[in-house]
C-alpha positions in Angstrom: 0.0 0.1 0.2 2.7 2.2 0.6 4.1 2.1 -2.9 1.0 3.0 -4.3 0.7 6.3 -2.0 4.4 7.1 -2.9 3.6 6.9 -6.5 0.1 8.8 -6.1 1.9 11.8 -4.0 5.0 11.7 -6.7 2.5 11.9 -9.5 0.3 15.0 -7.9 3.5 16.8 -6.6 5.0 16.3 -10.1 1.7 17.4 -12.0 1.2 20.4 -9.3 4.7 21.6 -10.2 4.5 21.5 -14.2 0.8 22.8 -13.9 1.7 25.8 -11.6 4.1 26.8 -14.3 2.0 26.7 -17.1 -0.7 28.8 -15.0 1.6 31.4 -13.9 3.2 31.8 -17.4 -0.4 32.0 -18.9 -1.4 34.9 -16.3 2.0 36.7 -16.0 3.6 38.7 -18.6 7.0 37.0 -19.5 9.9 39.7 -20.1 11.3 39.2 -23.4 14.9 38.8 -22.1 13.5 35.9 -20.2 11.5 34.2 -23.2 14.8 34.3 -25.2 16.6 32.9 -22.5 14.4 30.1 -21.9 14.2 29.2 -25.9 17.8 27.9 -25.2 17.2 25.6 -22.2 16.1 22.4 -24.3 19.1 22.3 -26.4 21.7 22.8 -23.4 19.8 20.1 -21.3 19.8 17.9 -24.3 23.7 18.4 -24.8 24.3 18.1 -21.4 22.7 14.6 -21.4 24.1 13.5 -25.1 27.5 14.5 -25.2 29.1 12.5 -22.4 27.5 9.4 -23.9 29.2 10.4 -27.4 32.6 11.4 -26.1 33.3 9.8 -22.7 34.1 6.1 -22.2 34.7 4.8 -18.8 35.1 8.3 -17.8 38.0 9.2 -20.3 37.5 11.1 -23.5 37.3 8.7 -26.5 37.3 10.5 -29.8 39.0 7.5 -31.8 37.3 6.1 -34.9 36.4 2.9 -33.1 34.0 5.0 -30.9 30.7 3.3 -32.4 28.6 6.0 -30.4 30.5 8.9 -31.5 30.1 7.6 -35.3 26.3 7.0 -34.8 26.0 10.6 -33.1 27.9 12.0 -36.3 25.7 10.6 -38.8 22.6 11.5 -36.8 24.1 15.2 -36.7 24.5 14.9 -40.4 21.0 13.5 -41.3 19.4 16.2 -38.8 21.3 18.9 -40.7 20.4 17.6 -44.0 16.7 16.6 -43.4 15.6 18.7 -40.5 13.3 16.2 -39.6 13.7 14.7 -35.9 11.9 11.3 -36.5 14.4 10.6 -39.4 17.2 11.9 -37.3 16.4 9.5 -34.7 15.8 6.5 -36.8 19.2 7.1 -38.7 21.1 7.6 -35.4 19.7 4.3 -33.7 20.1 2.4 -36.9 23.7 3.5 -37.3 24.4 2.7 -33.6 22.9 -1.0 -34.0 24.9 -1.7 -37.3 28.2 -0.2 -35.6 27.2 -2.5 -32.5 26.7 -5.4 -34.6 29.7 -5.0 -37.1 32.4 -3.6 -34.7 
């Protein structure tokens, strides 16, 4: 029973935090400077998550040609740059990663 209570409370707290920001931003006038700054938050967070996975292996910098994660990431970046399509980029990156893992 405790696990269900923890899950319910966790969900309510998460919902409350997210809803409060949506509600506040709907009612308050956000300064243009803040709006421009918030525009860069998603790329910064994604970069902080993705770059260590591409460039670090066992806590060390790995930019060699046998780093299949880095090679798959470079293919994904190339596909993203040329296609401007998120779904195609994800599919190409994952397919490249699977092929490199299988053949390397």
